[in-house]
N, C-alpha and C positions, 0 to 999 in steps of 0.2 A: 044145157049143163056143160061146164068145162071138162068134167071127167068123161063125158060121152064123146068128146071129139076124138077122132081116130086120125093118126098121122098118115100122111100119104106115103106111098112106096115108090122109090125111084130105082131105076135099073142102070147097071154099068154096062160096059161094052160086052162082057161075057153073057151070052144068052142063057146060060144054064144056072147063073147065080143071081139072086135078088137080095140087095142090101137095103134094109129100111133105115131112114134118117129121121130122128125125132126132132121137132121144133120146140121152142120154149112154150111152156104152158101159158094160156091166155090170162090166167089170173094174175100173173106177174105184170103183164101189160096193163091190166086194169089198175093194179096197185100203183104203178109208176104214173098213170094218168091222174089218179086221185092226188098223189103227192104234188104233181106239177100244178094242179088246180088250186090246192091249198096254198102253195108258195105264191102263186099269182095273186090270190086274194089278199095275203098279208102285205105284199108290195103295194097293191092298189090302195089298201086302207092307209098305209104309211104316207103315200104321196097325197092322198086326199086330206089327211090331217095336217100335213105341212102347208098345203094350199089354203086350208081353212084358217091356220094360224096367221099366214101372211095377209089374208083378207081382213082378219080381226085387227092386226097391227095397223094396216093401212086405214081401217075404219077409225081406230083410236086417234091416229095422227090427224085425220080429217076433222074429227070432233074437237081436237085441241087447238086447231088454228082459229085465230081471231078474224072476224070479218071487219075489214076496214073500208070505209067509203072514201074514195079519192075524187078530187075535183081538179081538172086541168087548170094550170095557171095561164091567165090571159093578160095581155097588155091592154089596159082600159084606162079611161080618165079617172083621176083621183076623186073618190066619193066622200072621204072623211080624213081629217088630220088627227094625229096622235102627238100630244105635247109631253115633254119631259125636261127636267133640269139637267144640265151638263156643262162641260167646260172644255176648252181647247188649250193644249199646252205643248210647248216644244219638247221634242224627245231629248235633244242635247241643249243644255243650258249651264251656265256657270255663274255662281254668286261671287263677286269680286269685292274685296274689302282691304283696308289698310290694317297692318298689324302694329304700326307705330302711330303715335299721336303727334299732332302738330297742325299748323295752319296750312291749308291747301293752297299752294302757290303756283300750281300748274294744272290746267285742264285742256285737253286736246282741242285744237282749233280746226274747223273745217270751213273753207272758203271765208276765212276771216271772222267767223263766229264761233262761240263756244259749242262744245259737243252737246248734243241733245238726243232725246229718245227717237228711235227710228233711223239713226245714222248707221251706216255700214262701217265696220272697222276690219282691219286685217291682222292676222296673227303676228304677235311680236311688237305691235305698236304701243307706245306709251300713252295711256289714256288719262292718267291723273297722278299727282305726286304731292306729298306734303313737304313742308320745309325740312330739308335734310342737313342743314349746316351743323347742327349738333352731332349728327351721326358722322359727317365728314371729319369733324374735329376728333371724334372718338377713333376713327380709323387712323388718322395721323398720329395720335398718341400711341395707339397699339402698334403701328408700324415702327415708331421710334423705339418702343420697348422691345420689339423683336430684334432690332439692330443691336441695341445695347446688350440684350441677352446673348446674342451670338458673339459679340466682342468679349463678353465675360467667359464664354466657353473657350475662345482662343487664348485668353490670358491664363485661364486655369490649365489648359493643355500645355502651354509654355512652362508654367510653374511645375507641372508634373514632370515634364522632360528634364528641367533643371534639377529637380529633386532626385530623379533617377540617376542623373550624371553624378550628383554629389554622393549618392549611395555607392556608385561604382568606385569613385575615388576613395571613399572611406574604407571600402573593403580592401582596396589595394594598399592603403596606408596600414591597415590592420595586418595584412599579410607581411609587409615589410617590417613592422614592429615585432611581429613574432619571430621573424628570421633574425633580426638584430638581437632579440632577447636570447635566442638559442646560441648565437655566436658568442655573446658576452658571457653566457653561462659556461660555455666550453673553455673560453679563455680563463675565466676565474678558476675553474677546476684544474687546468694545467698549471697555472701560476701557484696555486696552493701546493700542488705536488712538487714543483721546483723549490718552493720555499721550505717545504718539509725536508728536502734533501740538502738544503743550504746553498742551492745554486743562485738564488736571488734574495733580495732583501724584502722584508715584510711590507715596506712602503709600496712596492710595486704590486703586491697582492691587494693592498687597500685600494689602489687606483682601479684595478680590475673589478673589485667588489663594487665600487661606486658606479662604474660603467654598467655593470650587470643590473644594479638597482634602477639606474636611469632607463635602461632598455625595458625592464618590467613595467615601469610607470608609463613609458611610451606605448607599450602594448595595451595596457589598460585604457589609456586615453583613446587609442585607435578603436578599441572595441566599443567604447562609449560613443565615438563618432559614428560608427556603423549603426548603432541603435537609434541615434538621433536622425540619421539619414533615412532609415526605414520609416520612422514616424513622420518625417516630412513627406515622403512619398505617399503614405496613406492619407495624410491631410490633403495633399494635392489631388489625389484621386477623388476624395470627397468633394473638393471644390469643383472638379470637372463634372461630377454627377449632378451637383446642385445647379451648376450653370446650364447643363443640358436640360434639366427639369424646368429651369427658367425659360429656356427657348421654347419648350413645348407649351408652357403656360402663355407665353407671348403669342405663339402661333394660334392657340385657341382663342385668345382675346381678339386677335386681328380677324379671325374667321367669324367670330360672333359679331364684331362690329360691321363687317361686310354684310352679314345676313340681316342685321337690323337696318342697315341702309337700304337693302333690297325691299324690306317691308314698308318703306316709304313710297313705293311705286305700285301702280296698278297697270299690268301689261295684258293686252288682249290675248287670251289663250288659243283662239282659233278665229278664222274668218266668220264673221257673224254680224248681228244687228243689236244695237243697244235697245233693250226692252224696258229697262228702268234706269233712271239717273236721278239720284237723291242728293247730290252734292253740287256746290258751286265754288268757283275760285274765291278764296278769301275766307271760307268757312273753317272753323276749328274742328278737327276730327280727333276722336279718341275711341279706342276699341270698346269702351264701356257702352257706347251708344247701341251696339249690336248685342253685347253680352247680357244686357238686362233682360229680365223675363218678359214673356208675352207670347201671343200665338204666332203662328207662321206668317199670317198676313201682316201683322205689325212689324215683324222682323224684316220681311221683304221691303216694307216701306221705309226702313231705316238703312238698308244696305246701300253702299255708295253706288255700285253699278251692277247690273245683271246683263249678261250677253247671251244671246240664243243663236242657234243654228236655224235659219229660216227654211231649210230644205226638207225638214222632217217634223211633222206635227202628229199628235195623237188626240182623238176626240173621245171623251167619256160622257155618256148620256145614260140617265136612268129613265126608262120608259115604263109607263103603267102596265 
């Protein structure tokens, strides 16, 4: 029994005095041991549950994995063949055609013979051409029209300059006429005053009156001349604008003629090989040959030339 325990007695240096010292009761020690045991139990159970959860997760992962049987690949003789439909085509190819119609009067020669399938060509080479005499004539006419339009611009500019000079002269004449009118008016006023005083005869006043009226008429005519010159300048400016528009139209026509002439030629777009050649020298060509309906294979068989790059091919096969 804890209450039956008696504390021991210790003695200090003085022999005549005894001082007892009490220790902690043992029931407190037992209580601390019980608490420590309970805490250890709780920690052990927590760790055990965590390990059990990890084991269950690992078990679920193992169950979720699929079992796959593998066989090593070995190099052995062919035992069977698998057949399928497919085709081989060049990665880079160009369909070449004429955009103009006419008789084919040129086909590239190689070693004295006409171009044919399988021949190698180089970029920029002239492969074929239709008769371009009509297009050359159109270029000549367009070039002449361009020159004529430019001459019209020069003439219109010269007319405009002349009209501007005439306007400047008309304005100067108007200014002089106004000055003469003012001077004649002043003379007429002075002569009237002198005549009223009896210093001169009425005949001299009449002369000044006539001079003043003539000056007025001259000023009116000069003003009309200015208006006429302004109208001439406006007309000349319109002629210049019209002539410049004619030059633009002539330039566009010449450019169009050059483009149409280029459409008579087939030029190699890159170094390659002729894979298809469906024309011969002397054939008549029209773009309608290709523009008519049909499937892709029929169109290919009507195109003048097809060039491919032999360095890159792709294979397309459907296997069972």
